[in-house]
N, C-alpha and C positions, 0 to 999 in steps of 0.2 A: 401512536398507540403504545402505552406503557405496559410492560409485561407484569403479570402478577406471579412472580416466582419466589419461592422461599427455599433457602438452603436447609437441608435436613438437619435437625438439631437446633435450629434457631429458636429462641424463646420469645422473640419480639413479634409484633403484628406487622402486616404489610398493607400499605394503603393501595387501594385500587385507583385506577386513573379517573374513575367517576366518583370517588369519594368514599366508596365502601371499605370496610375493614374485614380482612380475612385472617383468621388465626393461622399460625404456621403449622398447626396440626388440627385438621378439620375433625371435629368429634362426630359421634354417631348420629346426633340429631342434625348435623350439618353436612350430610352426605359423606359419612365416614368411609374412606377407602381401605386403609391399611390398619390391620390390627396392631401391628408393631413396626418399629423402624429398625431395619436390619443393617443399614449401611450408615457410614458417617458422611455420606454425600447423597446428592439427589435433590429432587424438587417435590415439594408437597403438592398434591392435587388440589384443584380449586373447584368451586361451584360454577356451573355454566352461567348462572344468573349474574355473576359478577364480571363476566367478560364485557368488553366495550360494545356498545350498540353498533350493529353492522359488521361485527368481527368476521362472521362467516361469509360475508360478501366482499371482504376486502381483497385487494390484489395479492396479499401474502397468502391467504388461504386458497383462493381460486388458482393462483399460479402454482402453488405447491401441489394441489390435487391434480392439476394438469401434468405436472412433472412426474408424479407418481404413476398416473395412468399411462403416459407415454413410455415411461421406463418399463412398466409391466408389458406393454405391447411389444417393445423391442426385445426384451429378454425372452419372453415366451415365443414371440413370433419368429425369431431367427432360427430357433431349433425346430419349430413346427414346419418351417419352410425348407430347412436344410435336410432333415432326416429322409423325406421321401425322394430326394434327388441325389442321394449319395452315389448311386450307380452312375448317373450322368457325370457327376464331378469326377469320379474315379476313372471313367472312360477318357476324359480329357486330360487330366494331369497325372494319371497313374499309368497303367493299373498297379494297384498295391493291395496286398492282403491286409494292410493296416488301416484301410479306409474306415472300418468300424470304430476305430479309436476317435474319429471325429465326433461321434455321438457319445462314446464312453467318457471322454475327458470332460465334456460339458456336464454330464450327469454327476460325475465325481466332484467337480468343482462346486456345483450347485449344492450337493449334499453336505460337504464339509464347510462351505462358505456361509450357509444359512445361519448356523449358530455363531460362527466367527463374527459376522457382521452385526448380528443382534447383540452379542455380549460386548464387543468392543465399543459399539456406539452407545450402549448403556453407560459405559464407564467414561469414555472420552468425548462424548457428544456426537451427534449424527451428521451434521451438515457436510463436513468435508469428505466423509466416507461416501456419501451419495453423489456429491459432485464428482469425486474421483472415480466412483463406479461407472458413471455414464461416460466419463472421459476414457476410461479403460475399454469400455465397449466400443467407442469410436476407433481406438487403436486396433482392437481385435478384429473388427469388421474390415478395416483397411488391409490388414494382413491377409485375411481370407479372400478379399476381393482381388488381390494381386497374386495370390498363391499360384505357383507353377509346379508344385509337388505336394504330395499327400502329407509329408512331415510338416510343411509350412502351414497347411490347413489345420493340422492337429494343434500346432502352436497358437494359431489364431483363435480356434474354438476354446482352447484352455483359457485364454484371456476373456473371451466372451462369457464362458461359464462362471468365471470368478466375478465378472461384472454383474451377471444375472443374479448372483446371490444377494446383491443390494437391490437390484431392480425388482426382484420378486418379493421383497420385504414390505409390501404395501400394507399387510395386515396390521403391523404395529406402527408404521409411520402415520397412516391416516387414523388408525384407531385411537392413538393417544391424543389426537388433536380435537376429538369430538366427545360429547357426553357418552358414557358407557352404553346407554340404551340405544344410541343411534350409530354405534360402531358398525353394525351389520349393514345398514343401508348406505353408510358412507363408503365402506369397502365395496359394496355392490355398485355404486356409482363409478368408482374407479375401475372395477372389473368390466363394467359395461363398455367403457371406452376402449378397452383392450380386446373386446369380443371378436372383431373381424379377424385378426390374426390368430387368436386363440382357437376359434372354432373352424375357420375356413382356411387356415394356413396351408393345408395340403392342396386345396384347390387353387389358391392364389399362386403358390409356387409353380404349379403346372402351367398356368397362364404366363407367368414371368419367364420361365425357362423356354417355352415354345416361341415366345415373341421377342424376347430381349437377351436371353442367355442367363445361365445360373449366377453369373457374377453380379447381375443387377439385384439379386436378393440382398447382397451385402452393400451395394451402392445405396439402395433405399435405406438400409439400416444405418449407414453412416450419417445420412441426412437427419433421420429421426433421432438418433442418439445425440447428434450435435445440438439439435433444438432442445432435447431433454436436458442436456448438461447445462445449457444457458438458463433454462427455467429453474433448475435446482440452485444455481448460483444466485440468480436474481431474487427468488421468492422464498426459498426455504431457510428460515432463520429460527431453528429450535433453540432450547437452552444450550449455551456454550459450555466449554470446559470450566471456565471461571464461574459461571452461574451454578454449575453442578458441584463445584469443589471450592468452597470459600477458604478452607483451611489446609489444602493440600496442593502440592505442585505437580505438574505433569511428570517431572523427573521421578518423583517418589512413586507415582502410580505405575510408571513404565517399569521401574526397577522391581516393584512389588507384584507385577502381573504374574499370573499362574502359567508360566511357560511350560512347566512339566505337564500340567493337565492338558494344555493346548496340544502339545506334541503327542501325548498318549491317546487322546480322543481322536484327533485328526488322522494320525497314522493308523490307528485301529480301524476307524470307519472306512478309510480309503482302502486298506488291504482287504477287509472283508468284502466290500463292494466290488473290488477288482476280482477277487477269487470267484465271487458269484457270477460276475460277467464272463469270466473265462470258462467256467465249468461247462462242459458239453458243447462249447462253441469253438474257442481257439485251442483249448486243451481238453483232454479227457478228464473226467472227475477224479480218476485215480492217479493222475499225474502229480509230480512233485510241485509243479507250479501252482496248482489249485489247492492242494492239501496244505502246503507250507504257508501260502498267502492267507488262507482263511484261518488257519491255526494261530499264526503270529498275530493277525489282526484281532482275533477273539481274545487272546491273552492280553494284548495291549488295552482293549476295552475294559477287561476285568481289572487290570492294574490301575486304570484310570479311576474306576469307582472306589477301589481300596484306598488309593492315594488321597482322593478328595475327602473321604470319610475320616481317615486316620490323621492326616496332616492338617486338614482344614486351612488351606491357604487363605490369606487375607482377602484377595480378590479372586475367588474361584472361577475357573472357566465356565463351569455350570454350577450355579448356586444350588447346593443340595437341599436347601429349604424349600425349593419349588416342589419337591416330591413328597412333602408332608401334607400336601393338599390332595385329598381324594379326587376332587373334581378335576384338578389339573392332570393328574395321572390318567384319569378316564378319558379326558380329551385327547391327550397325546396318543394313548393306545388306540383310541378310535380312529384317529387320523391315519396311523400306520396300517391297521387292518382293513379299513375301508379302502385305502389305496391299493392294498393287495387284492381285495375283491374286484375293484375296478380294472386292475391290470389283467384280470382274467378275460375281460372284454377287449381292452385296447390292444393287448399284445396278440391274442389269438384270433380276434375277429377279422382283421384284414386278410390274413392267409386263408381263413375259413371262407370268407366271401369270395375270394379269387378262385378257390378250389371248387366250392359247391355251386356258385352262381357266376361262372365266368362271363364277362361282358367287356365292353370297351373300357379303356383306362379311365375315361371321364365318369362312366356309370359306376365303376368300382370305387372311384374317389368319393362319389356321393354316398355310396353304401357305407364307406368307412366312417362317415360322419355320424352314423347311427350310434357309434360308441363314443368317440372323442367329442363330437359336437354336442350330443345330448348331455354328456357328463358336464361339459363346460356350461351348458345352458342351465343345468341343475345347480351348479355352483352359483350362477348369477341369481336364480330364483331364490335359493336359500338365503343369500345375503339380503335381497330386497324385502323378503317377508320376515326375516328374523327379528327385526326391531319391533314388529307389531304382534309378536306371539309371546305371551307371558309364560306359558307352559312349554318351554322349548324341549324339555326332556321328553315329554309325552309325544310331542310332534316328531322328534327324531326317532323315537321308538317306532312310531307308526310308519315313518319313511323306511326305516331299516327292515321292518317286517315285510313290507311290500317289495323293497329292493332285493331282499334275500330270496323271497319266493320267485321273483322274476329271474334272478340269477340261476336258480335251479331249473326253471322252466325253459331257458334257452337250450338246455340239453336235448330238447325234443327236435332241434333243428336238423333237417336233412336237405338233400338237393331238391326235394319235392314240395317244400313249404317255405319258400323264401319270404313271403309276406309275413307269416306268423313269426318267423325267426327274427326278422328285422324289427318288428313291432316290440317283441319281448326284449330284444337287445336295447332298443332306444329307451323304453320305459325303465328298464332296470338301471341303466347308466344315469338316467335323469334323477331317480330317487337317491342313488348313491352320491351323486354330485351335490344334491341339496344338503345331505348330512355332512359331507366333508367341509363345505364352506362354513357351516355353522360351528362345527367343533374347532375349526382353525381359529375363528374369532374368539370362541370361548377360551381357548388356550391362553389368550392374552388378558382374559378377565378373571379367570379362576386362580388368581395369585394374591398373596398377602400384600405385596408391595408393587405398585405400578412402575416403580423405577427398574424393575426386573423384566419388563414386558418384552424387551428385545431378546434377551436370553430365553425367555419362556416360549415365545413364538418361533425363534430361531431353532431351538431344539426340536420343536414339533415339526418344523420343516425338514430337519435332518432325519427325523423318524420316518417321515413320509418318503424321503428318497431311499432310505434303507429298506422300507417295506416294498417299495417299487422294485428295487433290485432283487430282493428275495423272491417276490412274486414272479418276476420275469424268469428267474432260474427255475422255480418250481413248475410253472406252466410249460416252459419250453422242454424241460426234462420229461414231464408226464406225456406231452404230445409226442415227443420223439420215441419214447418207449412203447407207447400204445400203437403208433404207426408200424413199428417193427413187428407187432403181433397181428393187427387187423388187416394190413395189406397182404401179407403172405396167406392169410386165412381165406380171403375172399377173391382177390384179383386173379391169381394163376388158374384156379379151377374154372372161373367164368370165361376167361379168354380162350383157354385151351378147348373147352367144350364148344366155344363158338368157332373154332377152327384155326387158332393161332398156333404155329409150330412151337413146341416147348423151348427150342433153342432161342427163340426170339423174345422170351420173357424178360431177360435183363435189359434188352434194348427198349422194350415197351415201358418198363418202369422208369428208365432214364428219360423217356419222352414225357411221362406224366410229371416228372420232377423238373421239366424245362431244360434238361441237359442235352436233348437230342431231338432233331426234327422228325416229323412223322414219316417222311419218305426214307428214312434210314432204318426203319423197323421192318425187317423181312417178313413178308406174308401178311402185313397189316391191311385189312380192307375196311371200308366205311362201316360195315355191319359189326366187325370185330371191334373197331374203335368205339362204336357206340356202347357195346356191351362192356368193354373194358373201362370206359369212362364212368359208366354208371356204377360198376363194382368198385372202382377207385374212390368215387365220391362217397359211396356207402361206407367203405372202410375208413375214410377220413372223418365222416360224420360220427362214427363210433368213437374215434380217438378224441375228437373235439368234445364229445359228450362227457367224457371223463374229466376234462379240464373244467368245464362249467359246473359239474357236480362238485369238484374240488373247491370252486369259489364259494360255495355255500358255507363251507367251514369258516372261511375268513369273514364272510358277511355275518355269520352267526356270532363270531367273536366281537364284531363291531356292534351288533345288537346288544350284547351283554354289556359292553363298555359304555354305551350311551345311557344305559340305565343308571349309571353312577355319576353322570354329569349333573350339574346344578342348574336350576332356573336362575334368571337374573333377579337380584334383590332390588325391589323398588327403591330402597334407600340409596342405592348407588346410581340411579338413573342419570343424575345430572353431574356426576363427577367427570371432570376433564383432567387428564393426567399431565398434559403439557400445553403450553401456549407459545405461539410464535411471537416474535418481537421484531422491531426495526433494527437495521444495521447499527444505528447510533447507540442503541441500548447496550450493545456488546462493549463499546468503549467505556460506558458508565460502569459496567460490572467489573471491568479490568481495573479501572481507577479506584473503585471501592476496595478492591482486594489489596 
């Protein structure tokens, strides 16, 4: 299979393997993609009709899609299965107060790595970044599987988080290989294969830990990542560096890379996300750790924007031209605020379910799926139907209206209406998931030049991570502050009236927080416990109510932002941004150079 690639700026025509001729710049009547050429390198998109017969059933495509799906499964699955059992891990190799860093470093590396992978692969080619990403995941999982201390676990998860930045980049990897109209369903097919770990990770890890031990989470991931790495190596052959750059050397691009922009953006995002993660958890909000970290990070981000605009580096870390497109800005903003709305469910719901509807760990695990599982299912449905809906903007507006209404409605949840609360929760998360998956794909479409797709989608991924960190902080702070008000207002009066000695109040509150057994509370009787539990649940429900009402604000912003997204242009339906090639074609490109 001969590739149909053109170096940007070429004026000659390229012969297709079946005899067709493709202009190096496809015009508007021939499925025009880019209004203008911004770079002196890259590949001109092609018409899907000019691809070889059977191209999408070839081993190259099928093997690549399998590698993408397996990589997504590994990257998302390892965190989904690790987070619920951090307590078990800490009990065996700790205990350590730093166990939360196992999750924090993963989120940080994913946040800063999404843009880095997207931008670097746009410039230098994608193949070896994705082969190397899966190999790094193998190493990281080996480290975690043999860890005998929490610091070692943190180191392993740092590598896994960095690797996941490439593994979670399926939106642009698969998207650029298929016609624009079918990007949604192509991404949906990939996402479907990763569904078991994405949706049922919390349940799967419980079974693994109970029967095999927590280390088997990483043993399984070592095997899967190893297979994934081999698939990337064998089947994924996108345009190489020499195909992307006919007139430039790797040395010149490395020397001309925007290192200042990279440092300013990565350091700024890392510091801000760290400060948000620390605030109210490891340190008080007024502590120097939190204030200085967020302030310095914010200044670094502002300096990054000023530097990119004023100095205009030749190979900017984030091409500022992306933000000239209203539809792209709307897509990125929607991704961030929809994520913030969803986190109102995913962060608060597990503790709410455990407090208001206490049950067995297995039952609580299934209840938790009402948030995370239905959101992931909504992601899948959005991708599967997106290719068949012409008026995507109106469809997303409708989903956001319903999702926003349901987000507010969850505030009615109390200990007495579990069925209603779970139903509202599940439906709200489903509709938010539908919108998120569509705008993620749109972020790679609403750009002038498809050679920027990695940076465009990568930045949207970083925006999602930042929105998630910000939402976690906001909801956790609101919940903590409200509980300080609602519990003292309701619990003491109820239990004292029921007969509890006032001196036993502190011990009773410690019991409700899981810090003290019931038999250590003086004067506690079954009747008093029942009264106290009901009062504590009522106080908690009032606090959770405020959190869900807050999520309406974020969902409303998401509703406004999707109003500015664009529908797909029928003229772009058959545009294919990149084509895979055989290994031998790489040698030909090098010899031509």
